[in-house]
C-alpha positions in Angstrom: -26.5 50.5 -8.0 -23.3 52.6 -8.3 -20.6 50.9 -10.3 -16.9 51.4 -10.2 -15.6 54.3 -12.3 -15.0 53.0 -15.9 -11.3 53.9 -15.7 -10.9 52.0 -12.4 -12.8 49.0 -13.7 -10.6 48.9 -16.8 -7.5 49.0 -14.7 -8.8 46.2 -12.4 -9.6 44.1 -15.4 -6.2 44.8 -17.0 -4.3 43.8 -13.9 -6.4 40.7 -13.4 -5.9 39.6 -17.0 -2.1 40.0 -16.7 -2.1 38.0 -13.5 -4.1 35.3 -15.3 -1.5 35.3 -18.0 1.2 34.7 -15.4 -0.7 31.9 -13.9 -1.3 30.3 -17.3 2.5 30.2 -17.9 3.1 28.8 -14.4 1.7 26.6 -12.9 -0.2 26.2 -16.1 -3.6 26.3 -17.9 -5.1 23.6 -15.7 -4.5 25.6 -12.5 -5.8 28.8 -14.2 -9.0 27.1 -15.2 -9.5 25.7 -11.7 -9.0 29.2 -10.2 -11.5 30.7 -12.8 -14.0 27.9 -11.9 -13.7 28.8 -8.2 -14.1 32.5 -8.9 -17.2 31.9 -11.0 -18.7 29.7 -8.3 -18.0 32.4 -5.7 -19.7 35.1 -7.8 -22.7 32.8 -8.3 -22.8 32.1 -4.6 -22.9 35.8 -3.9 -25.8 36.1 -6.3 -27.4 33.2 -4.3 -27.9 31.1 -7.4 -29.3 27.6 -6.7 -26.6 25.1 -5.6 -23.8 27.6 -6.0 -22.7 27.5 -2.4 -22.3 23.7 -2.5 -20.5 24.0 -5.8 -17.9 26.4 -4.3 -17.3 24.3 -1.2 -17.1 21.2 -3.3 -14.4 22.8 -5.5 -12.4 24.0 -2.5 -12.7 20.7 -0.5 -11.5 18.7 -3.5 -8.2 20.6 -3.8 -5.1 18.5 -3.7 -2.3 19.6 -1.3 -0.2 20.9 -4.2 -3.1 23.0 -5.4 -3.7 24.8 -2.1 -0.9 27.3 -2.5 -1.4 28.4 -6.1 -5.2 28.9 -5.5 -4.8 30.9 -2.2 -1.9 33.0 -3.8 -4.0 33.8 -6.9 -6.8 35.3 -4.9 -4.4 37.1 -2.5 -2.5 38.6 -5.5 -5.7 39.7 -7.2 -6.9 41.6 -4.0 -3.5 43.3 -3.8 -3.8 44.4 -7.4 -7.3 45.6 -6.9 -6.1 47.7 -4.0 -3.3 49.1 -6.1 -5.8 50.1 -8.8 -8.1 51.8 -6.3 -5.1 53.6 -4.7 -3.9 54.9 -8.0 -7.4 55.8 -9.1 -7.6 58.3 -6.2 -4.6 60.2 -7.4 -4.8 59.7 -11.2 -4.2 62.8 -13.4 -6.3 62.2 -16.6 -8.2 64.7 -18.6 -11.9 64.7 -17.5 -11.2 62.4 -14.6 -12.9 63.1 -11.3 -11.8 60.7 -8.5 -14.6 59.1 -6.6 -13.0 60.4 -3.4 -11.9 63.9 -4.2 -10.0 65.8 -1.5 -11.2 69.4 -0.9 -8.4 71.8 -1.9 -6.6 74.1 0.5 -8.0 77.1 -1.5 -11.6 75.9 -1.2 -11.3 75.4 2.6 -9.5 78.7 3.2 -12.2 80.6 1.2 -15.0 78.8 3.0 -13.5 79.8 6.4 -13.1 83.4 5.3 -16.6 83.5 4.0 -17.7 82.3 7.4 -16.1 85.2 9.2 -12.4 84.2 9.8 -10.2 87.2 9.1 -7.2 87.0 6.7 -4.8 87.8 9.6 -6.2 85.0 11.9 -6.1 82.5 9.1 -2.5 83.4 8.2 -1.4 83.3 11.8 -3.0 79.9 12.5 -1.6 78.3 9.4 1.9 79.7 9.9 1.9 78.3 13.5 0.3 75.0 12.5 1.9 71.8 14.0 0.8 68.5 12.6 3.0 65.6 13.4 2.6 62.1 11.9 4.1 59.4 14.0 5.0 56.3 12.0 4.7 53.3 14.3 6.1 49.8 14.4 2.7 48.3 15.0 3.2 45.3 12.7 -0.1 45.4 10.7 1.7 45.6 7.3 1.3 42.1 5.9 2.8 42.8 2.5 6.6 42.4 2.1 8.6 45.4 1.2 9.9 43.8 -1.9 6.3 43.4 -3.2 5.4 47.0 -2.1 8.2 48.3 -4.3 6.8 46.3 -7.3 3.3 47.6 -6.6 4.7 51.2 -6.6 6.2 50.7 -10.1 3.0 49.1 -11.3 1.3 52.4 -10.3 3.8 54.3 -12.4 2.9 52.1 -15.3 -0.8 52.8 -14.9 0.0 56.5 -14.8 1.9 56.1 -18.0 -1.0 54.3 -19.7 -3.3 57.2 -18.8 -1.6 59.5 -21.4 -3.8 60.0 -24.4 -0.9 60.7 -26.8 0.9 57.3 -26.5 2.1 55.7 -29.6 1.1 52.0 -30.0 4.7 50.9 -29.3 4.8 53.0 -26.2 1.6 51.6 -24.9 2.8 48.1 -25.6 6.1 48.8 -23.8 4.2 49.9 -20.6 1.9 46.9 -20.8 4.9 44.6 -21.2 6.5 46.1 -18.1 3.3 45.7 -16.1 3.2 42.0 -17.2 6.8 41.6 -16.1 6.2 43.2 -12.7 3.0 41.1 -12.1 4.9 38.0 -13.1 7.7 38.9 -10.7 5.2 39.4 -7.9 3.5 36.0 -8.8 6.9 34.3 -8.4 7.8 36.2 -5.2 7.0 34.7 -1.8 4.5 37.1 -0.3 4.9 35.9 3.3 7.9 36.8 5.5 9.5 33.7 7.1 11.5 35.6 9.6 10.2 38.4 11.9 11.7 41.8 11.0 13.9 43.3 13.7 13.1 46.7 15.2 15.9 48.1 13.0 14.3 46.5 9.9 11.1 48.3 10.9 12.9 51.6 11.2 14.5 51.1 7.8 11.0 50.5 6.3 9.9 53.9 7.9 12.9 55.7 6.4 12.1 54.2 3.0 8.7 55.8 3.1 10.4 59.1 3.6 13.0 58.5 0.9 10.6 57.1 -1.7 7.5 59.3 -1.1 7.5 62.0 1.5 10.9 63.5 0.4 9.1 64.5 -2.9 5.6 65.1 -1.5 6.4 67.3 1.5 8.0 70.3 -0.3 5.4 70.0 -3.1 2.6 70.1 -0.6 4.2 73.1 1.2 4.6 74.9 -2.1 0.8 74.5 -2.6 0.1 75.6 1.0 2.3 78.7 0.4 0.4 79.5 -2.8 -3.1 78.9 -1.2 -2.2 81.1 1.8 -0.8 83.8 -0.4 -4.0 83.8 -2.5 -6.3 83.8 0.5 -4.5 86.3 2.8 -1.9 88.1 0.8 1.0 86.6 2.7 2.7 83.2 2.0 4.1 80.6 4.4 7.2 81.8 6.3 10.4 80.1 4.9 11.2 78.5 8.3 7.6 77.3 9.0 7.3 73.5 9.6 3.6 72.8 9.8 4.2 69.1 9.0 6.6 67.0 10.9 7.4 63.3 10.8 8.2 61.3 13.9 8.5 57.6 14.5 8.1 54.9 17.2 10.2 52.4 15.1 13.2 51.6 17.2 11.9 53.7 20.1 8.8 51.9 21.3 10.0 49.5 24.0 6.6 49.0 25.8 6.2 45.3 25.9 8.9 44.7 23.2 12.0 43.3 24.7 13.6 43.5 21.3 13.9 47.3 21.5 17.0 48.0 23.6 19.1 51.1 24.0 21.6 49.7 21.4 18.7 49.4 18.9 17.6 53.0 19.7 21.1 54.3 19.3 21.4 52.5 15.9 18.1 53.9 14.7 19.2 57.5 15.6 22.4 56.9 13.6 20.6 55.3 10.6 18.4 58.4 10.5 21.3 60.7 10.3 23.0 58.6 7.7 19.9 58.5 5.5 19.3 62.3 6.0 22.9 63.1 5.0 22.6 60.9 1.9 19.3 62.5 0.9 20.5 66.1 1.4 23.7 65.3 -0.5 21.5 64.4 -3.5 19.7 67.8 -3.1 22.9 69.8 -2.7 24.5 68.2 -5.8 21.5 69.1 -7.8 21.4 72.7 -6.4 25.1 73.2 -7.3 24.2 72.4 -10.9 21.3 74.9 -10.7 22.7 77.9 -8.9 25.4 78.9 -11.3 24.6 82.7 -11.2 27.1 85.3 -10.0 24.8 88.0 -8.5 25.1 87.8 -4.7 24.4 89.9 -1.7 27.0 91.7 0.4 26.2 89.2 3.2 27.1 86.3 1.0 30.1 88.0 -0.5 31.5 88.6 3.0 31.8 84.9 3.4 32.9 83.7 -0.1 34.8 86.7 -1.3 35.1 87.4 -5.1 34.1 83.9 -6.2 32.6 83.9 -9.7 30.1 81.3 -8.5 29.4 82.2 -4.9 26.4 79.9 -4.4 28.4 76.9 -5.6 31.1 77.9 -3.2 28.7 77.8 -0.2 27.0 74.6 -1.4 30.4 73.0 -2.0 31.4 73.5 1.6 28.0 72.2 2.7 28.5 69.1 0.5 31.8 68.3 2.1 30.3 68.5 5.5 27.4 66.3 4.5 29.9 63.7 3.2 31.8 63.8 6.5 28.5 63.5 8.4 27.5 60.5 6.3 30.9 58.8 6.8 30.7 59.5 10.6 27.3 58.0 10.9 28.2 54.9 8.9 31.3 54.3 11.0 29.3 54.7 14.2 26.7 52.2 12.9 29.4 49.7 12.2 31.0 50.3 15.6 34.2 51.6 14.0 36.2 54.7 15.0 34.3 57.8 13.8 35.7 61.2 13.0 33.2 63.8 14.3 35.2 66.9 13.3 33.2 69.4 11.3 30.1 67.2 10.8 26.6 68.6 10.6 24.9 67.9 14.0 22.6 70.8 14.9 19.9 71.7 12.4 21.2 75.2 11.9 24.4 73.7 10.6 22.3 72.7 7.6 19.7 75.5 7.4 22.0 78.5 7.9 24.0 78.2 4.6 20.7 77.4 2.7 19.0 80.4 4.2 22.0 82.5 3.4 21.8 81.5 -0.3 18.0 82.1 -0.2 18.3 85.6 1.2 21.1 86.5 -1.2 19.0 85.4 -4.3 16.0 87.4 -3.0 18.2 90.5 -2.3 19.7 90.2 -5.8 16.3 90.3 -7.5 16.3 86.6 -8.2 13.4 85.6 -6.1 11.9 83.2 -8.7 15.2 81.2 -8.5 15.2 81.3 -4.7 11.7 79.9 -4.7 12.6 76.9 -6.9 14.5 73.7 -5.8 16.4 75.7 -3.1 13.3 76.5 -1.2 12.2 72.9 -1.5 15.4 71.8 0.2 15.1 74.5 2.8 11.5 73.3 3.6 12.8 69.7 3.9 15.6 70.9 6.2 13.1 72.7 8.6 10.5 69.9 8.5 12.7 66.8 8.6 16.0 68.2 9.8 19.3 66.3 10.1 17.8 63.5 12.2 15.2 62.8 9.4 12.6 61.7 11.9 11.9 62.7 15.5 12.2 59.5 17.4 9.7 58.9 20.2 10.5 56.8 23.2 7.8 54.8 24.8 8.1 52.8 28.0 5.7 51.6 30.7 5.3 53.7 33.8 6.4 51.0 36.3 9.8 50.6 34.7 10.6 54.2 35.5 9.2 54.0 39.1 11.3 50.8 39.7 14.4 52.6 38.4 13.9 55.5 40.7 13.1 53.1 43.6 16.3 51.2 43.1 18.3 54.4 43.0 16.6 55.8 46.1 17.1 52.6 48.1 20.8 52.5 47.1 21.5 56.0 48.4 19.7 55.1 51.6 16.6 57.4 51.3 14.0 54.8 51.9 11.5 52.5 50.1 10.2 54.7 47.2 7.5 52.3 46.0 5.8 52.3 49.5 5.6 56.2 49.6 2.4 58.0 48.9 1.9 59.9 45.7 2.4 63.2 47.7 5.7 61.9 49.2 6.9 60.9 45.8 6.1 64.2 44.2 7.7 66.2 47.0 10.9 64.1 46.7 11.0 64.3 42.9 10.4 68.1 42.8 13.1 68.7 45.4 15.6 66.7 43.4 14.7 68.4 40.2 15.0 71.9 41.7 18.5 71.0 43.0 21.7 71.0 41.0 23.6 68.0 42.5 23.4 64.6 40.7 21.5 61.9 42.5 23.2 58.9 40.9 26.4 57.7 42.6 29.3 57.2 40.3 30.0 53.5 41.1 26.4 52.3 41.4 25.7 49.0 39.7 21.9 48.8 39.1 20.0 45.6 38.2 19.8 44.7 34.5 16.2 46.1 33.9 17.1 49.4 35.5 20.5 49.5 33.7 18.5 49.3 30.4 16.2 52.2 31.4 19.2 54.3 32.4 21.1 53.5 29.2 18.1 54.4 27.1 18.0 57.8 28.9 21.7 58.3 28.2 21.1 57.6 24.5 18.2 60.1 24.4 20.2 62.8 26.3 23.0 62.7 23.7 20.6 63.7 20.9 19.7 67.2 19.6 16.2 68.5 20.4 15.3 68.2 16.7 16.0 64.4 16.8 13.6 63.8 19.7 9.8 63.5 19.6 8.1 62.7 22.8 8.9 60.4 25.7 5.5 58.5 26.0 4.7 56.8 29.3 2.2 54.0 28.9 -0.1 53.1 31.8 0.5 56.6 33.3 -2.0 57.6 35.9 -0.3 60.1 38.3 2.1 63.1 38.2 5.0 61.1 39.6 4.9 59.0 36.5 5.9 62.1 34.5 8.4 63.4 37.1 10.2 60.1 37.3 11.1 60.3 33.6 12.3 63.9 33.8 14.5 63.0 36.8 16.0 60.0 35.0 16.6 62.0 31.9 18.3 64.8 33.9 20.5 62.2 35.7 21.5 60.9 32.2 22.8 64.4 31.3 19.8 65.9 29.4 20.4 69.6 28.8 17.1 70.7 27.4 13.5 69.9 28.3 12.0 67.0 26.4 8.2 66.5 25.9 7.1 63.9 28.4 3.7 62.6 27.5 1.4 60.5 29.7 -0.6 58.0 27.7 -4.1 57.4 29.0 -5.6 54.1 27.6 -8.1 52.2 29.7 -11.5 53.5 30.8 -10.2 54.2 34.3 -7.1 56.0 33.0 -9.3 58.2 30.7 -11.7 59.1 33.4 -8.8 60.0 35.8 -6.7 61.8 33.2 -8.1 65.4 33.8 -7.4 65.2 37.6 -4.0 63.7 37.0 -3.0 66.5 34.6 -4.5 69.2 36.9 -2.3 67.8 39.8 0.7 68.0 37.5 0.0 71.5 36.3 -0.4 72.5 40.0 3.3 72.0 40.5 5.0 75.3 39.9 8.3 73.7 38.9 6.6 71.5 36.2 4.7 74.4 34.6 8.0 76.2 34.2 9.6 73.0 32.8 7.0 72.5 30.1 7.1 76.1 29.1 3.4 76.5 28.6 3.0 73.5 26.3 1.8 70.0 27.1 1.1 66.9 25.0 -1.2 64.1 26.2 -1.7 60.9 24.4 -5.2 59.3 24.1 -5.1 55.5 23.5 -7.9 54.1 21.4 -7.0 50.5 21.0 -6.9 49.3 24.6 -9.8 51.5 25.7 -11.9 49.8 23.0 -10.8 46.3 24.0 -11.4 47.2 27.7 -14.9 48.7 27.3 -16.3 48.2 23.8 -16.2 50.7 21.0 -19.2 52.9 22.0 -18.1 53.4 25.6 -14.5 53.9 24.6 -15.4 56.6 22.0 -17.5 58.5 24.5 -14.8 58.2 27.3 -12.2 59.5 24.8 -14.4 62.4 23.9 -15.1 63.4 27.5 -11.5 63.0 28.5 -10.4 65.3 25.7 -13.0 67.9 26.6 -11.9 67.9 30.3 -8.2 67.9 29.4 -8.8 70.9 27.2 -10.6 72.7 30.0 -7.8 71.9 32.5 -5.1 73.1 30.3 -7.0 76.3 29.6 -7.4 76.9 33.3 -3.6 76.7 33.8 -2.8 78.7 30.6 -1.1 75.7 29.0 -1.4 75.0 25.2 -2.5 71.4 24.9 -1.7 69.1 22.0 -3.6 65.8 22.0 -1.7 62.9 20.6 -4.2 60.4 19.1 -3.0 56.8 19.2 -5.3 55.6 16.4 -5.1 52.4 14.4 -6.3 51.6 10.9 -9.5 49.9 12.0 -12.7 51.3 13.6 -12.1 49.2 16.6 -8.8 51.0 17.1 -10.0 54.5 16.4 -9.5 54.3 12.7 -11.7 55.6 9.9 -11.6 58.6 7.6 -9.1 61.1 9.1 -10.9 64.3 8.2 -14.2 63.2 9.8 -12.4 62.1 12.9 -10.6 65.4 13.3 -13.7 67.5 12.6 -15.6 65.5 15.2 -13.2 66.3 18.0 -14.5 68.3 21.0 -14.5 72.1 20.4 -11.2 73.7 21.4 -9.3 70.4 21.5 -7.7 70.9 18.1 -6.0 74.2 18.7 -3.6 74.5 15.8 -1.7 71.3 16.8 -2.5 67.7 16.2 -0.4 64.5 16.6 -1.4 61.1 15.3 0.0 57.6 14.9 0.0 56.1 11.4 0.3 52.4 11.7 1.2 49.4 9.6 -0.6 49.2 6.2 -2.2 52.6 6.7 1.2 54.2 6.2 1.3 52.7 2.7 -2.3 53.5 1.9 -1.8 57.2 3.0 1.8 57.9 2.2 3.1 55.1 -0.1 3.2 57.2 -3.3 4.2 60.9 -3.5 0.8 62.1 -5.0 -1.1 60.0 -2.4 1.0 61.5 0.4 0.3 65.1 -1.0 -3.4 64.2 -0.9 -3.2 62.9 2.7 -1.3 65.9 3.9 -3.9 68.2 2.3 -6.7 66.3 3.9 -5.2 66.4 7.4 -4.2 70.1 7.1 -7.6 71.3 5.9 -9.3 69.3 8.7 -7.0 70.6 11.5 -7.3 74.2 10.2 -11.1 74.0 10.0 -11.4 72.3 13.5 -9.2 75.1 14.9 -10.9 78.1 13.3 -14.5 76.7 13.0 -14.8 74.0 15.6 -18.1 72.0 15.9 -20.6 73.1 18.6 -20.5 71.6 22.0 -23.1 68.8 22.5 -26.5 69.8 24.0 -27.1 68.6 27.6 -29.8 66.2 26.3 -27.3 64.6 24.0 -24.8 64.1 26.8 -27.5 62.5 28.9 -28.4 60.2 26.0 -24.7 59.2 25.5 -24.4 58.4 29.2 -27.6 56.4 29.0 -26.4 54.5 25.9 -22.9 53.8 27.1 -24.1 52.5 30.5 -25.9 49.8 28.6 -23.2 49.2 26.0 -20.5 48.8 28.6 -22.5 46.3 30.7 -23.4 44.3 27.6 -19.8 44.2 26.3 -18.2 43.1 29.5 -21.0 40.6 30.2 -19.7 38.7 27.1 -16.0 39.4 27.0 -15.2 39.4 30.7 -18.0 37.5 32.4 -19.0 34.7 30.1 -16.7 31.7 30.8 -17.3 30.3 27.3 -16.1 33.5 25.6 -12.3 32.9 25.6 -12.6 29.3 24.4 -15.0 30.4 21.7 -12.7 33.2 20.6 -9.7 30.8 20.4 -11.7 28.2 18.4 -13.7 30.5 16.0 -10.9 32.8 15.0 -7.4 32.3 13.7 -6.0 34.0 16.8 -3.7 31.2 17.8 -2.3 30.9 14.2 -1.5 34.7 14.0 1.8 34.1 15.8 2.9 32.1 12.8 2.8 35.3 10.7 6.1 37.0 11.0 4.4 40.4 11.1 6.7 42.5 13.3 9.4 42.6 16.0 6.9 42.8 18.9 5.3 39.8 20.5 1.6 39.4 20.0 1.0 39.3 23.8 2.3 41.5 26.6 2.8 38.3 28.6 3.7 34.9 27.3 0.7 33.4 29.0 -2.7 35.0 29.7 -6.1 35.5 28.2 -7.7 38.1 26.1 -6.7 40.8 28.5 -3.0 40.2 27.7 -3.6 40.0 24.0 -2.5 43.2 22.1 -5.2 45.2 20.4 -3.9 44.4 16.9 -4.2 40.6 17.0 -7.5 41.0 18.9 -9.0 43.0 16.0 -7.2 41.0 13.3 -8.6 37.7 14.5 -12.3 38.9 14.4 -11.8 40.6 11.0 -10.4 37.4 9.5 -13.6 35.5 10.2 -15.9 38.6 9.5 -17.8 38.7 12.8 -16.0 42.1 13.5 -17.1 41.7 17.1 -14.9 44.5 18.8 -16.5 47.3 16.8 -20.2 46.6 17.5 -20.6 44.4 20.6 -22.4 46.5 23.2 -23.7 49.0 20.6 -26.3 46.4 19.7 -27.8 46.3 23.2 -27.6 50.1 23.5 -29.3 50.8 20.2 -32.0 48.2 20.9 -32.8 49.8 24.2 -32.9 53.2 22.5 -35.4 51.9 19.9 -37.6 50.2 22.5 -37.7 53.4 24.6 -38.6 55.7 21.7 -35.2 57.4 21.6 -34.4 57.0 17.9 -35.7 60.6 17.1 -33.1 62.0 19.6 -30.4 59.8 18.1 -31.3 61.1 14.6 -31.1 64.7 15.9 -27.7 63.9 17.3 -26.6 62.5 14.0 -27.8 65.6 12.2 -26.3 68.2 14.5 -23.3 66.6 16.4 -20.3 65.5 14.2 -19.0 63.2 17.0 -22.1 61.0 17.0 -22.6 61.2 13.3 -19.0 59.9 12.8 -19.5 57.2 15.4 -22.6 55.9 13.6 -21.0 56.1 10.2 -18.0 54.1 11.4 -20.3 51.5 13.0 -22.1 51.2 9.7 -18.9 50.8 7.7 -17.7 48.0 9.9 -21.1 46.3 9.9 -20.9 46.4 6.1 -17.6 44.4 6.3 -19.2 41.8 8.6 -20.6 38.7 7.0 -22.9 36.3 8.8 -22.6 33.4 6.4 -18.8 33.4 6.6 -18.8 33.7 10.4 -21.3 30.8 10.6 -19.0 28.7 8.4 -16.0 29.3 10.7 -18.2 28.3 13.6 -19.5 25.1 12.0 -16.0 24.1 10.9 -14.0 25.0 14.0 -16.1 25.3 17.1 -17.1 22.4 19.4 -20.8 21.8 19.9 -20.9 23.1 23.5 -19.7 26.6 22.5 -22.0 27.0 19.5 -24.9 28.6 21.4 -22.7 31.5 22.3 -21.7 31.9 18.6 -25.3 31.7 17.5 -26.2 34.4 20.0 -23.4 36.7 18.8 -24.5 36.2 15.2 -28.1 37.0 16.0 -26.9 40.1 17.8 -24.8 41.2 14.9 -27.8 40.7 12.6 -29.9 42.8 15.0 -27.3 45.5 15.1 -27.3 45.8 11.3 -31.1 46.1 11.3 -30.9 48.8 14.1 -28.4 50.9 12.2 -30.5 50.8 9.0 -33.5 51.8 11.0 -31.6 54.6 12.7 -30.4 56.0 9.4 -33.7 55.2 7.7 -32.1 53.3 4.9 -32.9 50.0 3.3 -29.3 49.0 2.8 -26.0 49.6 4.7 -23.8 52.2 3.0 -26.6 53.7 1.0 -24.9 57.0 1.3 -21.5 55.5 0.4 -22.2 53.7 -2.8 -18.6 53.7 -4.1 -17.3 52.0 -0.9 -20.2 49.5 -0.9 -19.5 48.5 -4.5 -15.8 48.2 -3.8 -16.7 45.7 -1.1 -19.0 43.8 -3.4 -16.3 43.5 -6.1 -13.9 42.1 -3.5 -16.3 39.5 -2.0 -15.9 36.8 -4.8 -12.1 36.9 -4.1 -12.2 37.0 -0.3 -14.9 34.3 0.0 -12.7 31.4 -1.3 -9.9 32.6 1.0 -12.3 32.5 4.0 -13.6 29.0 3.3 -10.1 27.7 2.7 -8.8 29.4 5.8 -11.4 27.7 8.0 -10.6 24.3 6.4 -6.8 24.9 6.8 -7.2 25.9 10.4 -9.1 22.7 11.0 -6.3 20.7 9.4 -3.6 22.6 11.3 -5.3 22.0 14.6 -5.9 18.3 13.9 -2.2 17.8 13.2 -1.2 19.6 16.3 -3.7 17.7 18.4 -2.2 14.4 17.1 1.3 15.7 17.7 2.1 15.6 14.0 4.0 18.1 11.9 1.7 20.4 10.0 2.4 19.9 6.3 4.4 22.8 4.8 1.8 23.4 2.1 -1.0 23.7 4.7 1.0 26.1 6.9 2.1 28.3 4.0 -1.4 28.4 2.4 -2.9 29.3 5.8 -0.6 32.3 6.1 -1.4 33.4 2.5 -5.2 33.3 3.4 -4.5 35.7 6.3 -2.6 38.1 4.1 -5.3 37.9 1.3 -8.2 38.5 3.7 -6.3 41.4 5.2 -5.9 42.8 1.7 -9.5 42.3 0.9 -10.7 44.0 4.0 -8.2 46.8 3.4 -6.9 46.5 7.0 -5.4 44.0 9.4 -5.4 45.4 12.9 
């Protein structure tokens, strides 16, 4: 059995002991001993020692009300500290240390590609033109409060300090004391938000990720990319190249979130500019201290004259403009009069003087100085720009159609919503080809339409560098895209913005290629998009709609056909992957996911959402962010230059055969079984999730409604909490059983060996099955589900057990995760800490529901402890939704 790396095990033990010391001091030794007793019983129960299960449940059931919170908080805190230790372990810099999860270097991947026949010229061209965009989203899966995240970050710094071999005893003691202080502070900090963050709060959290991590990581990563490219091809990265870009949905995603208004979006744009100006000011002040030399080019001298310190002269002027820009943004945010004279607004206002200094230093023979901190700032300016992030706007397609319909009706042109798709397209193209405005000056639209138009006006006032994509959810036809372009033009948009249809459900995915072909068939539109198109693939809703196996295959086929359609029209396609953190929402190891995409679909450009806690796990620390940027970049370059082979016809037929069965089996339970929704509501904490102040967006698209109206995040969250993990395997169990009984397992093994898509699918299924736990799921059922619904639960548990056996048989392994021993051991280490939280959660849910059924107030200790169990289990599973 693979154990944790000794260094990681030592850090987990250290953090656990320091937490124990904090608990000993408050609430006291008695509580500490009780927690230790529960932990020991949970460990014994996992070893299936005689009577241990009863002992654990007896300890938990005997807890007094005032003991509930300290016990749940202790296990929650330990799981967060274990996560912190694992996260740090992946990036630690210690002599002789090899991380358990090493990321292949840029140099290694470039060399492997060139050994495989890729020319130096082609490699350089593809890397120089690379476009990878991370879209930080406001999906509220981050349970931990920001104040705790900041403490965890400093704890990581303390662990890094302790890794030095040359520490004096006093220095080691000082670092350990600081760790103890931070852990004590965390222990005495409420880990649960009591008020939902606003959309602006979420945006500020996104900006903080850039300020605290990506601001340092991005130029450092680009410096490494430049060196690796120089080493491999003889040419470095162009100074103005921006292979990595950061976008955001925070403050722009209004789909189903009434809290995101045009005023919110406007404020977020301004906050981004304020934060950018403040960050660049810090850079410029440091650069003025650095660039004291007098040698300068004629080009620079023509601007600054005979100044003895020409670079400081240029940077001093830039500093003054940045101060004015920051003051302007701050006044606008406060709603006060703002002086916009001589502010920095267009990106070149920032990059031009920096590039001038860079060229001058190079021309003066001071290239080593030019390539120091100045180049880092220049890289930031090209990648992040003055807006700091590129804000996406997302809105549902019918909102735009209704706005156009109201406008068309007002000007007396007819009933737009009753027109055929051909009539709508003809009208929209004619309007877009014309020059006259369509909107009457004194028109007073309805409130919903006024909000759509006001949003378009806010968007139209931004620079191109401040805008990401305008994403249309539930898009299905060309008019959905043309509606948005018309509304933006009417609002005064001067440049073409990327308008991106989002295809989510099974029907949308299957219709996506024909829909895009119809759009590309419009001459005016092809000219508008200038040969580039982005299409978003939704993972969450397709999985909830059709089950994970069918959704994965539908997404793969849609991407294949969209790539073929774009190629036919000579359009460069960028696929925007709306993935979540969990397998049920398209999550999983990023490099495997990218390398398993259809051949040709990753063509030097890749866009992906990063959601909730995954932002922290991938980008929360500068070294971690560097590692993540390397991982994505190598995967995108490799998928572009050495794509996987297309699947053989037999494999396609097999996938069709499998998914026909998985889809029918999934929907037979989720849609057709009348007991399913009541069972879901009783067996999981779904109804209690609304009590967690996770984010600004409601958990449901509609206030009333069943599973179909539930957002994908709480849908996944609920099943993860009670460890049945149903969305990720339901349907696959029937398909794999049919494959086994019909002798198809050899074909599936061939597909795993030779087709990255199928291998990745099976690996992700195995990973989620390893997180499932039948004993815990059964305990929830026995505690919470009424007798008449239990047969359904027992059937689902048997099917889960059968699915685990089928995956082991398919992989010809005795245990799940036999080929991922480190991950498997990590889960085993966590189980004694998550188990008590699960058992307590089930009991607390029972108490909570009993109180509500009797019309009584739920005791505060019960309500608070219930929330802590949800946060703790999410930490133990390393994901929420």
